[in-house]
C-alpha positions as CSV (number, residue, x, y, z in Angstrom):
1,M,-26.2,14.5,5.6
2,D,-26.8,14.6,2.2
3,K,-30.2,15.1,0.7
4,D,-30.6,11.4,0.9
5,G,-29.2,11.3,4.4
6,K,-26.2,9.2,3.3
7,V,-22.5,9.5,3.9
8,R,-20.5,11.7,1.7
9,A,-16.7,11.3,2.9
10,R,-13.8,12.7,0.6
11,F,-10.2,12.5,-0.1
12,A,-8.7,16.0,-0.8
13,P,-5.2,15.7,-1.9
14,S,-2.8,18.6,-2.9
15,P,-1.1,17.3,-6.4
16,T,2.3,18.5,-5.1
17,G,3.9,14.9,-5.0
18,A,3.2,11.4,-5.3
19,L,0.5,9.2,-3.3
20,H,2.1,8.7,-0.2
21,I,1.5,6.1,2.7
22,G,0.1,8.8,4.7
23,G,-2.3,9.9,2.1
24,A,-3.5,6.5,1.1
25,H,-4.0,5.4,4.9
26,T,-6.4,8.9,4.8
27,A,-7.9,7.9,1.4
28,L,-8.6,4.3,2.8
29,F,-10.5,4.8,5.7
30,N,-12.7,7.3,3.8
31,W,-13.3,4.8,1.4
32,L,-14.2,2.1,3.7
33,W,-16.4,4.3,5.5
34,A,-18.4,5.3,2.3
35,R,-18.6,1.9,1.4
36,R,-19.5,0.6,4.9
37,T,-22.4,2.7,4.9
38,G,-23.6,2.7,1.4
39,G,-22.7,6.3,0.7
40,T,-20.5,8.3,-1.6
41,F,-16.9,8.8,-1.8
42,I,-15.5,11.8,-3.6
43,L,-12.1,12.5,-5.0
44,R,-11.4,16.5,-4.6
45,I,-8.0,18.1,-5.5
46,E,-6.7,20.9,-3.9
47,D,-4.3,22.3,-6.2
48,S,-4.7,26.3,-4.9
49,D,-0.9,26.0,-4.7
50,A,-0.3,26.7,-8.1
51,E,3.7,26.7,-8.1
52,R,3.8,23.2,-6.7
53,S,0.5,21.5,-8.1
54,T,1.3,19.8,-11.2
55,A,-1.1,17.5,-13.5
56,G,1.5,15.1,-13.6
57,Y,1.3,14.3,-9.7
58,E,-2.5,14.7,-9.8
59,D,-2.5,11.4,-12.5
60,T,0.1,9.6,-10.3
61,I,-2.3,10.2,-7.2
62,M,-5.0,8.6,-9.0
63,D,-3.1,6.0,-10.6
64,G,-2.0,5.2,-7.0
65,L,-5.7,5.2,-5.9
66,R,-6.7,2.6,-8.7
67,W,-3.6,0.7,-7.8
68,L,-4.9,0.3,-4.0
69,G,-8.5,-0.4,-5.8
70,L,-10.1,2.8,-4.1
71,D,-12.4,3.7,-6.5
72,W,-14.3,7.2,-6.2
73,D,-17.9,7.9,-7.2
74,E,-17.2,11.6,-8.0
75,G,-14.2,13.3,-9.0
76,P,-12.3,15.7,-11.6
77,D,-12.1,12.8,-14.4
78,K,-15.9,11.2,-13.4
79,G,-18.0,14.7,-12.7
80,G,-20.6,14.8,-10.3
81,G,-23.2,17.1,-9.0
82,Y,-20.7,18.9,-7.4
83,A,-18.3,19.6,-10.0
84,P,-16.0,21.2,-10.3
85,Y,-13.5,19.2,-8.1
86,R,-10.7,20.8,-8.6
87,Q,-9.8,24.2,-6.3
88,S,-8.4,25.9,-9.5
89,E,-11.4,26.1,-11.0
90,R,-13.9,27.4,-8.3
91,M,-12.1,30.6,-7.7
92,S,-15.4,32.5,-8.2
93,V,-16.9,30.3,-5.4
94,Y,-14.0,31.3,-2.8
95,R,-14.6,35.2,-3.8
96,K,-18.2,34.9,-3.6
97,Y,-18.3,33.9,0.2
98,A,-15.3,36.1,0.9
99,D,-17.5,39.0,0.0
100,E,-19.9,37.7,2.0
101,L,-18.2,37.7,5.0
102,L,-16.9,41.4,4.2
103,E,-20.6,42.5,3.8
104,K,-21.6,41.2,7.2
105,G,-18.5,42.8,8.7
106,L,-16.9,39.6,9.8
107,A,-14.0,39.8,7.6
108,Y,-11.6,42.8,6.3
109,R,-9.3,43.8,3.6
110,D,-5.8,44.2,4.4
111,D,-3.1,45.0,1.7
112,G,-5.0,43.0,-0.7
113,A,-5.7,40.1,1.6
114,V,-9.3,39.0,3.1
115,I,-9.1,38.3,6.8
116,F,-11.6,37.0,8.9
117,K,-12.0,38.4,12.5
118,V,-11.6,35.7,14.9
119,P,-14.6,36.2,17.5
120,S,-13.8,36.3,21.3
121,G,-16.0,34.5,24.0
122,V,-17.3,31.9,21.8
123,S,-17.1,28.3,23.0
124,L,-16.6,25.5,20.3
125,L,-17.5,21.8,21.0
126,M,-15.9,19.6,18.3
127,R,-17.2,16.1,18.6
128,D,-14.8,13.6,17.2
129,A,-15.7,10.4,16.3
130,I,-12.5,8.9,17.1
131,Y,-10.9,11.4,20.1
132,G,-14.0,12.2,21.5
133,D,-15.3,15.5,22.6
134,I,-12.7,18.7,22.5
135,K,-13.8,21.9,23.9
136,I,-11.7,25.0,22.8
137,Q,-12.8,28.8,23.3
138,S,-12.6,30.8,20.1
139,E,-9.5,33.0,21.4
140,K,-7.5,29.7,21.6
141,A,-8.6,28.6,18.0
142,S,-5.8,31.0,16.2
143,V,-3.2,32.7,18.2
144,S,0.0,34.3,17.2
145,Q,3.4,33.4,19.1
146,D,3.0,35.7,22.0
147,G,-0.4,34.2,22.3
148,S,-2.4,36.8,21.3
149,V,-5.6,36.2,19.0
150,K,-4.5,36.0,15.6
151,D,-7.1,36.7,12.7
152,I,-7.3,33.9,10.0
153,V,-6.3,34.8,6.5
154,I,-8.8,33.5,3.9
155,I,-8.0,35.1,0.9
156,K,-4.2,35.6,0.2
157,R,-2.8,38.7,-1.6
158,D,-2.4,36.7,-4.9
159,G,-6.1,36.1,-4.5
160,M,-5.9,32.3,-3.9
161,P,-7.8,30.8,-1.2
162,T,-5.6,29.5,2.1
163,Y,-6.4,26.1,2.9
164,N,-8.6,26.4,6.2
165,Y,-11.2,28.7,4.2
166,A,-11.0,26.7,0.7
167,V,-11.6,23.4,2.6
168,V,-14.8,24.7,4.4
169,V,-16.2,26.1,1.4
170,D,-15.7,23.3,-0.7
171,D,-16.9,20.9,2.1
172,H,-20.4,22.9,2.6
173,E,-20.8,23.0,-1.0
174,M,-20.4,19.4,-1.8
175,D,-22.4,18.4,1.1
176,I,-19.4,16.5,2.7
177,N,-21.0,15.3,5.8
178,W,-18.2,13.5,7.2
179,V,-14.4,14.9,7.4
180,I,-11.9,12.1,7.8
181,R,-8.6,13.0,8.1
182,G,-5.1,12.9,10.1
183,E,-4.6,13.4,13.5
184,D,-2.3,16.3,12.8
185,H,-5.6,18.6,11.3
186,I,-7.0,18.3,14.5
187,S,-5.2,22.0,15.6
188,N,-7.1,23.4,12.0
189,T,-10.5,22.1,12.9
190,P,-11.4,25.1,15.7
191,K,-10.5,27.7,12.8
192,Q,-13.0,25.8,10.3
193,M,-15.5,25.5,13.0
194,L,-15.5,29.4,13.4
195,L,-16.2,29.8,9.9
196,Y,-18.8,27.4,9.4
197,R,-20.4,29.3,12.5
198,A,-19.6,32.6,10.7
199,F,-21.5,31.4,7.8
200,G,-24.5,29.6,9.6
201,W,-23.6,26.3,7.8
202,D,-24.1,23.1,9.4
203,M,-20.9,21.5,10.6
204,P,-19.9,18.0,9.3
205,N,-18.7,15.2,11.2
206,F,-15.4,14.9,12.1
207,A,-12.9,11.9,12.8
208,H,-9.2,12.3,13.1
209,L,-7.0,9.0,12.5
210,P,-4.1,8.2,14.3
211,M,-0.7,9.3,13.7
212,I,1.4,6.9,11.7
213,L,5.2,6.6,13.2
214,G,8.1,4.3,12.1
215,K,9.2,1.6,14.4
216,D,11.3,4.3,16.0
217,K,8.5,5.8,17.2
218,K,8.9,9.0,15.2
219,K,6.8,10.3,12.3
220,L,7.0,8.2,9.4
221,S,9.4,9.7,6.8
222,K,11.7,8.2,3.9
223,R,14.3,7.2,6.5
224,H,11.7,4.5,7.3
225,G,11.3,3.3,3.6
226,A,9.6,3.8,0.8
227,T,6.8,6.6,1.3
228,S,5.0,6.2,-2.0
229,V,2.6,3.6,-2.9
230,F,4.0,3.0,-6.5
231,E,7.6,2.4,-4.8
232,Y,5.8,-0.3,-2.7
233,G,4.7,-2.0,-5.7
234,D,8.0,-1.9,-7.4
235,L,9.5,-3.5,-4.4
236,G,7.4,-6.4,-4.9
237,Y,4.5,-5.9,-2.5
238,L,0.4,-6.4,-3.5
239,P,-2.0,-3.7,-3.7
240,D,-4.4,-6.5,-1.7
241,S,-1.4,-6.6,0.9
242,I,-0.9,-2.4,1.1
243,F,-4.7,-2.1,1.5
244,N,-4.8,-5.2,4.4
245,F,-2.0,-3.6,5.9
246,L,-3.0,0.4,6.0
247,A,-6.5,-0.9,7.0
248,L,-4.5,-2.5,10.2
249,L,-3.1,0.7,11.1
250,G,-5.5,1.6,13.8
251,W,-8.2,-0.5,13.3
252,S,-9.2,-4.0,12.7
253,P,-12.3,-6.0,11.9
254,G,-12.1,-7.9,15.4
255,G,-11.5,-11.5,16.3
256,G,-8.0,-11.4,16.0
257,A,-8.3,-11.4,12.2
258,E,-5.0,-10.0,10.6
259,I,-5.1,-11.1,6.9
260,F,-8.6,-10.2,5.1
261,D,-9.5,-8.6,1.7
262,R,-11.6,-5.6,1.1
263,N,-14.8,-7.1,1.0
264,V,-14.6,-8.3,4.3
265,A,-13.0,-5.0,5.6
266,S,-16.0,-2.6,3.7
267,E,-18.7,-4.7,5.3
268,S,-17.4,-4.6,9.0
269,F,-15.4,-0.9,9.1
270,E,-16.3,1.1,12.0
271,L,-15.1,4.5,12.7
272,S,-15.8,3.8,16.4
273,K,-13.5,0.9,16.6
274,V,-10.6,3.4,15.4
275,T,-8.1,3.7,18.1
276,K,-6.7,7.0,18.6
277,K,-3.3,5.5,19.6
278,P,-0.5,6.3,17.0
279,A,0.0,3.1,14.8
280,V,3.5,1.6,14.2
281,F,4.3,1.2,10.3
282,D,6.4,-2.2,11.0
283,I,7.8,-3.1,7.8
284,D,8.3,-6.8,9.3
285,K,4.4,-6.7,9.5
286,L,4.0,-5.6,6.2
287,N,6.1,-8.4,5.1
288,F,4.2,-10.9,7.0
289,V,1.0,-9.7,5.4
290,N,2.2,-10.0,2.2
291,Q,3.2,-13.3,2.3
292,E,0.2,-14.4,3.5
293,H,-1.6,-12.9,0.5
294,L,0.8,-14.7,-1.7
295,K,0.1,-17.9,-0.2
296,I,-3.4,-17.7,-1.0
297,M,-2.9,-16.0,-4.6
298,D,-4.3,-17.6,-7.4
299,P,-1.7,-19.1,-9.3
300,A,-2.3,-17.9,-12.7
301,V,-2.8,-14.3,-11.2
302,K,0.8,-14.8,-9.2
303,K,2.1,-16.1,-12.4
304,K,1.2,-12.9,-14.4
305,I,2.4,-10.9,-11.5
306,I,6.0,-12.7,-10.8
307,E,6.8,-12.4,-14.6
308,P,7.8,-8.8,-14.8
309,F,10.2,-9.6,-11.8
310,W,11.8,-12.4,-13.6
311,V,12.3,-10.5,-16.9
312,K,13.9,-7.5,-14.6
313,L,16.0,-10.4,-13.2
314,G,17.1,-10.9,-16.9
315,L,15.4,-13.9,-17.4
316,S,13.0,-15.1,-20.2
317,P,9.9,-16.7,-18.6
318,E,8.3,-16.9,-22.2
319,K,10.2,-19.6,-23.0
320,H,8.4,-21.9,-20.9
321,S,4.6,-22.5,-20.9
322,D,2.1,-21.1,-18.5
323,Q,1.3,-24.3,-16.9
324,Y,5.2,-24.8,-16.2
325,L,5.4,-21.4,-14.5
326,M,2.3,-21.7,-12.4
327,D,3.4,-25.3,-11.1
328,A,6.9,-23.6,-10.3
329,L,5.3,-20.8,-8.3
330,V,3.0,-23.5,-6.6
331,L,5.8,-25.6,-5.5
332,M,7.7,-22.7,-4.0
333,G,5.0,-22.6,-1.9
334,A,5.2,-19.5,0.9
335,R,8.8,-18.8,0.0
336,G,9.4,-15.3,-0.7
337,R,7.8,-12.2,1.1
338,T,7.5,-10.2,-1.9
339,T,6.7,-10.8,-5.3
340,R,10.3,-9.5,-6.1
341,E,11.9,-12.2,-3.4
342,L,9.6,-14.8,-4.9
343,A,10.9,-14.0,-8.6
344,E,14.6,-14.2,-7.0
345,F,14.2,-17.5,-5.2
346,S,12.7,-19.0,-8.2
347,D,14.6,-18.1,-10.8
348,Y,16.2,-21.8,-11.4
349,F,13.1,-22.8,-12.6
350,V,13.3,-20.1,-15.4
351,S,16.9,-20.6,-16.4
352,F,20.0,-22.4,-15.5
353,A,22.5,-19.1,-15.8
354,P,21.8,-17.6,-12.4
355,V,22.4,-21.2,-11.1
356,K,25.8,-21.1,-12.7
357,A,26.3,-17.7,-11.5
358,R,25.7,-18.5,-8.1
359,Y,27.5,-21.8,-7.7
360,D,30.8,-23.5,-9.2
361,A,30.7,-27.2,-7.2
362,S,34.5,-26.1,-6.5
363,E,34.0,-27.8,-2.9
364,V,33.1,-31.2,-4.7
365,G,36.4,-33.2,-4.3
366,F,37.4,-36.3,-6.6
367,E,36.3,-38.5,-4.0
368,Q,33.0,-37.4,-3.7
369,R,32.4,-36.9,-7.2
370,E,33.0,-40.9,-8.1
371,P,29.9,-41.9,-6.2
372,L,28.0,-39.2,-7.1
373,K,28.6,-40.0,-10.9
374,K,27.7,-43.7,-10.3
375,F,24.3,-42.4,-8.3
376,F,23.3,-39.9,-11.1
377,A,24.3,-42.4,-13.7
378,A,21.6,-44.9,-12.2
379,F,19.4,-42.1,-11.2
380,M,18.8,-41.1,-14.8
381,G,17.5,-44.4,-15.6
382,I,14.6,-44.3,-13.4
383,P,11.8,-45.2,-16.1
384,N,9.1,-42.9,-14.2
385,W,10.3,-39.5,-13.8
386,D,8.0,-39.0,-10.4
387,A,9.1,-37.3,-7.0
388,E,8.2,-40.4,-5.1
389,E,10.0,-42.8,-7.0
390,M,13.0,-40.8,-7.2
391,E,13.5,-40.4,-3.6
392,A,12.4,-44.1,-2.8
393,F,15.4,-44.8,-5.5
394,A,17.7,-42.5,-3.7
395,R,17.2,-44.1,-0.2
396,N,17.5,-47.7,-1.6
397,W,20.8,-46.7,-3.1
398,C,22.3,-44.6,-0.5
399,R,21.3,-47.8,1.8
400,A,22.7,-50.2,-0.3
401,N,26.0,-48.3,-0.8
402,G,26.6,-47.0,2.7
403,T,26.1,-43.4,1.7
404,P,24.1,-40.9,4.0
405,L,21.1,-39.4,1.7
406,K,22.7,-36.0,2.5
407,E,25.6,-36.7,0.6
408,I,23.1,-37.2,-2.8
409,A,20.8,-34.6,-1.8
410,L,23.0,-31.6,-1.4
411,P,24.9,-31.6,-4.3
412,L,21.8,-32.6,-6.3
413,R,20.2,-29.4,-4.5
414,W,23.1,-27.3,-5.6
415,A,23.2,-28.1,-9.1
416,M,19.3,-27.9,-9.5
417,T,18.9,-24.7,-7.8
418,G,22.4,-23.1,-6.7
419,R,20.6,-22.5,-3.2
420,K,21.2,-24.4,-0.1
421,V,17.5,-24.2,0.5
422,S,14.6,-25.0,-1.8
423,P,11.2,-26.9,-2.0
424,G,11.8,-30.8,-2.0
425,I,14.8,-31.4,-4.3
426,F,12.8,-34.4,-6.0
427,E,10.0,-32.2,-6.7
428,V,12.1,-29.8,-8.2
429,V,14.0,-32.4,-10.2
430,Q,10.6,-33.9,-11.4
431,L,9.7,-30.3,-12.6
432,L,12.6,-29.2,-13.9
433,G,12.4,-32.6,-16.2
434,P,15.1,-35.3,-17.3
435,D,16.7,-33.3,-19.9
436,E,17.3,-30.2,-17.9
437,C,18.5,-32.2,-14.8
438,Q,21.1,-34.1,-17.0
439,T,22.3,-30.6,-18.4
440,R,22.8,-29.6,-15.2
441,L,24.4,-32.6,-13.6
442,K,27.1,-32.6,-16.7
443,Y,27.5,-29.0,-16.4
444,Y,29.1,-29.7,-12.8
445,G,30.8,-32.9,-13.8
446,F,28.3,-35.1,-11.7
447,L,27.1,-36.7,-14.8
448,E,29.1,-38.4,-17.5
């Protein structure tokens, strides 16, 4: 524990690419554990791979974390009592501890590299908060392809530290007492434990998170869809939905709850409840979670999020009042699994142009047009432009003229929306208003 006995957990990405789903999942669980326990969440940048690491990717990773709402307490941009938080700025620290191992005879130089001697006959016990106790002999901690003991390179010939060495030094120096990372790191842990033992340092608590698989039960990759969190944002997924969905990959708050916010998650999160069974990245489940979050979103917030998607469709939402656009989105209800879908499904409220592009009324023949013209001529004379009165008028007119209501309602729906499915058509007509309704009916020849 740190000096106050509180949790110190970290997310330590390499800035060699954008923040992908696997990294976001690891960051989220570290953040949840720190927030649940009143501890500290640290962002550390592991940029020792100078050829592949870039400041641009570092910024992208930080932006991805911010988009998800995963704020950190210490990091390269915030500072803290354990700075610097970039490996590239900590080279003197790695050299110092490598020299200590050399002086103790626990490491040796070879062709400019510093190599740690793997001891024999040492029993290691890794206590993992998720996987339980894992025992391993030191001879099995690092082996060559032929099965022989393989000493561990800690400083490469170019002077840069290796991952297994730098992570141990950094975690010790920064008082990290909880190492929460992906299951694929379990094989690295014994090597790191040998280094902790060689230095005489206290080991942190370990927790290895379940692997994330695609629906085909293979390791998650780009073939399963977007992998960068920003790609999901561009596709119309909400930060709160991605947060909720990632939290469900290996954990749940209990009671069958699947839709929750970050406050509920951070108040109920327990590492002991994380499963070691591989989690499946199910895009259908993500769509469900996103749709549920859209349902409960404040209309003003929803409008602000949907507007850029309308603009991408070539529409001009700024021509309408905020209240009109909010009313349109409220009327849309639960239609649309993503913000992008919702923007597409509601385009007819913003402009008549997409309706004309989708629908030409060519299936409406002369015999059907004549009763439609009579109905709509009377319909436009309704004194109170109210959905209930419109529907009552339509039913009474159809009854009096021996016309099924669907023969009126379907052409009206197509003329207003260009779609076979929409919210209640009379509610749509009420919101569009009499002038717009008249324009659309005349365009299709349903009104003189």
